[in-house]
VMD Tcl script that draws the C-alpha trace (Angstrom):
set ca {
  {3.67 16.59 4.45}
  {6.56 16.06 6.82}
  {9.24 15.17 4.27}
  {10.68 16.74 1.12}
  {12.62 14.41 -1.18}
  {15.33 15.56 -3.61}
  {17.61 13.61 -5.94}
  {20.55 15.44 -7.46}
  {23.78 15.18 -9.44}
  {25.58 18.13 -7.86}
  {23.19 20.78 -9.20}
  {24.42 24.34 -8.82}
  {20.85 25.30 -7.89}
  {20.64 22.98 -4.88}
  {21.98 25.50 -2.31}
  {19.37 28.01 -3.50}
  {16.57 25.45 -3.21}
  {17.68 24.51 0.30}
  {17.89 28.15 1.31}
  {14.29 28.66 0.18}
  {13.20 25.53 2.08}
  {14.94 26.80 5.22}
  {13.23 30.16 4.82}
  {9.69 29.13 3.90}
  {9.01 25.55 5.10}
  {8.21 24.61 8.73}
  {11.25 23.46 10.69}
  {9.81 20.02 11.46}
  {9.77 19.00 7.79}
  {12.64 16.56 7.11}
  {14.61 16.85 3.87}
  {15.87 13.68 2.15}
  {18.69 14.28 -0.33}
  {20.16 11.64 -2.62}
  {23.52 12.40 -4.13}
  {24.94 15.31 -2.19}
  {26.89 16.09 0.93}
  {25.05 17.45 3.95}
  {23.54 20.88 3.44}
  {21.30 23.25 5.33}
  {21.22 25.15 8.57}
  {18.81 24.51 11.41}
  {17.03 21.64 9.71}
  {17.09 17.87 9.89}
  {18.52 16.58 6.60}
  {19.00 12.91 5.72}
  {21.64 12.32 3.02}
  {22.02 9.20 0.89}
  {24.27 8.26 -2.04}
  {22.88 8.56 -5.56}
  {24.32 5.76 -7.69}
  {21.54 5.82 -10.30}
  {22.26 6.60 -13.94}
  {18.85 8.10 -14.70}
  {16.18 10.34 -13.20}
  {13.66 7.54 -12.63}
  {15.88 5.22 -10.61}
  {17.35 8.10 -8.60}
  {13.94 9.27 -7.41}
  {12.55 5.77 -6.89}
  {15.36 5.02 -4.43}
  {15.07 8.16 -2.33}
  {11.25 8.30 -2.44}
  {10.94 4.72 -1.23}
  {13.45 5.48 1.51}
  {11.23 8.32 2.73}
  {8.14 6.10 2.51}
  {9.68 3.84 5.15}
  {8.80 6.59 7.63}
  {6.17 8.80 5.99}
  {2.93 8.02 4.16}
  {2.87 11.35 2.32}
  {5.76 13.40 0.97}
  {6.73 16.23 -1.34}
  {9.04 15.42 -4.25}
  {11.19 18.32 -5.44}
  {13.45 18.84 -8.43}
  {16.94 19.99 -7.49}
  {16.64 23.08 -9.70}
  {13.55 24.81 -8.27}
  {13.15 27.68 -5.81}
  {10.23 28.11 -3.40}
  {8.40 31.37 -2.79}
  {7.07 32.45 0.63}
  {3.67 30.87 -0.17}
  {4.65 27.72 -2.10}
  {4.50 25.25 0.79}
  {1.50 26.92 2.46}
  {-0.70 26.92 -0.65}
  {0.27 23.37 -1.59}
  {-0.54 22.18 1.94}
  {-3.94 23.92 1.83}
  {-4.80 22.35 -1.53}
  {-3.70 18.92 -0.33}
  {-6.00 19.24 2.70}
  {-8.93 20.31 0.52}
  {-8.62 17.67 -2.19}
  {-7.69 14.77 0.07}
  {-10.99 15.19 1.92}
  {-13.13 14.05 -0.98}
  {-10.86 12.45 -3.57}
  {-7.97 10.02 -3.85}
  {-5.39 12.22 -5.56}
  {-2.30 11.12 -7.37}
  {0.02 14.10 -7.77}
  {-0.88 17.57 -6.51}
  {1.85 19.69 -8.08}
  {2.97 23.28 -8.14}
  {2.59 25.41 -11.22}
  {5.70 27.11 -12.55}
  {7.24 29.53 -15.02}
  {9.28 26.92 -16.94}
  {7.41 23.64 -17.30}
  {5.01 21.84 -19.63}
  {2.28 24.14 -20.96}
  {-0.48 22.63 -18.82}
  {1.35 23.81 -15.68}
  {2.51 27.25 -16.84}
  {1.37 29.76 -14.23}
  {0.76 32.52 -16.77}
  {-2.03 30.44 -18.35}
  {-3.87 29.79 -15.06}
  {-6.11 31.70 -12.71}
  {-4.22 32.24 -9.44}
  {-7.04 31.05 -7.20}
  {-8.00 27.84 -8.99}
  {-6.83 24.23 -8.83}
  {-6.80 22.39 -12.16}
  {-7.21 18.67 -12.93}
  {-4.47 17.37 -15.20}
  {-3.76 14.08 -16.98}
  {0.03 14.23 -16.90}
  {2.24 16.52 -14.87}
  {5.82 17.43 -14.11}
  {6.28 17.11 -10.33}
  {8.82 19.93 -9.95}
  {7.43 20.35 -6.44}
  {4.59 17.95 -5.83}
  {2.70 16.08 -3.13}
  {2.17 12.33 -3.39}
  {1.12 9.54 -1.03}
  {2.61 6.12 -0.51}
  {-0.73 4.64 -1.56}
  {-0.76 6.43 -4.90}
  {2.94 6.11 -5.71}
  {4.06 4.06 -8.72}
  {7.78 3.79 -9.44}
  {9.16 5.79 -12.33}
  {10.52 3.82 -15.28}
  {14.35 3.80 -15.42}
  {14.67 6.66 -17.93}
  {15.06 10.45 -17.94}
  {12.56 11.89 -20.39}
  {8.97 10.60 -20.22}
  {9.47 8.99 -16.82}
  {6.93 11.36 -15.25}
  {4.48 10.99 -18.16}
  {4.48 7.21 -17.91}
  {4.20 7.26 -14.13}
  {1.25 9.68 -14.29}
  {-0.59 7.47 -16.77}
  {-0.05 4.39 -14.62}
  {-1.24 6.17 -11.48}
  {-4.32 7.42 -13.29}
  {-5.06 3.91 -14.60}
  {-5.52 2.73 -11.01}
  {-7.87 5.57 -10.11}
  {-5.74 8.53 -9.00}
  {-6.51 12.00 -10.39}
  {-3.69 14.55 -10.68}
  {-4.05 18.28 -9.95}
  {-2.14 21.51 -10.45}
  {-2.13 23.46 -7.18}
  {-2.39 27.20 -6.64}
  {1.20 26.98 -5.37}
  {3.96 28.40 -7.56}
  {7.60 27.33 -7.75}
  {10.32 28.94 -9.86}
  {12.15 26.47 -12.12}
  {15.69 27.30 -13.21}
  {15.23 24.78 -15.98}
  {16.74 21.48 -17.09}
  {19.87 21.52 -14.98}
  {19.05 17.98 -13.88}
  {19.30 16.12 -17.21}
  {20.58 18.83 -19.55}
  {19.17 20.88 -22.41}
  {19.69 18.46 -25.33}
  {16.03 17.68 -25.88}
  {16.59 15.62 -29.02}
  {19.11 13.38 -27.30}
  {16.93 13.01 -24.18}
  {14.07 11.98 -26.46}
  {16.20 9.39 -28.26}
  {17.78 8.02 -25.08}
  {14.37 7.04 -23.73}
  {13.28 5.23 -26.89}
  {14.74 1.72 -26.34}
  {13.01 1.27 -22.97}
  {9.72 2.71 -24.20}
  {9.76 0.61 -27.38}
  {10.31 -2.56 -25.37}
  {8.02 -1.87 -22.42}
  {5.40 0.60 -23.67}
  {4.87 -0.10 -27.40}
  {1.55 1.78 -27.41}
  {3.28 4.94 -26.21}
  {6.18 4.34 -28.60}
  {3.75 4.47 -31.50}
  {2.45 7.83 -30.28}
  {5.72 9.49 -29.24}
  {8.09 8.13 -31.89}
  {6.43 6.44 -34.85}
  {4.00 9.30 -35.59}
  {6.73 11.97 -35.77}
}
mol new
graphics top color blue
foreach p $ca { graphics top sphere $p radius 0.5 }
foreach p [lrange $ca 0 end-1] q [lrange $ca 1 end] { graphics top cylinder $p $q radius 0.2 }
display resetview
């Protein structure tokens, strides 16, 4: 895991995330940032423009840039903060599960995330299989990667389902990351839900029936 990839739209939390990376992640890990000026002290950071209008396209661009050099990466939200053990525990779980399985995402648990990743509901020493996840801070390989759809909400759900359909199991790691919460795409959940509908209705009608027509 020699690269961490971040896409941002000038998040106020980004300096805090980078400070935690500088403090708790080995110095040889390269950080790719889309959409921000150069940050960080004592670390190699690669900066790229972020011209995307949605979460999916923004991360697709910077992730595929990192995959030109690395076969395995960590994808990070711009509004999370690492603890002293986040990277270490994630790396240990990646080593363990990659020995005998072909994982999709191996993601950190958190305090503000979908219920299946909430740390308070999990035993601290266990790794959990999961169908869909929010990769707030998550490991993924070039082999397993499937591009996000070009939307904000549901982009990670759809990607997870597509990765699982080709044989990749997702896991929640023992690692914990603090999530400041929805600074990336805002707190208007109803509008985020509605904004994603046209693409999902056109491209994923089966999921549209579940997520929209049954409400």
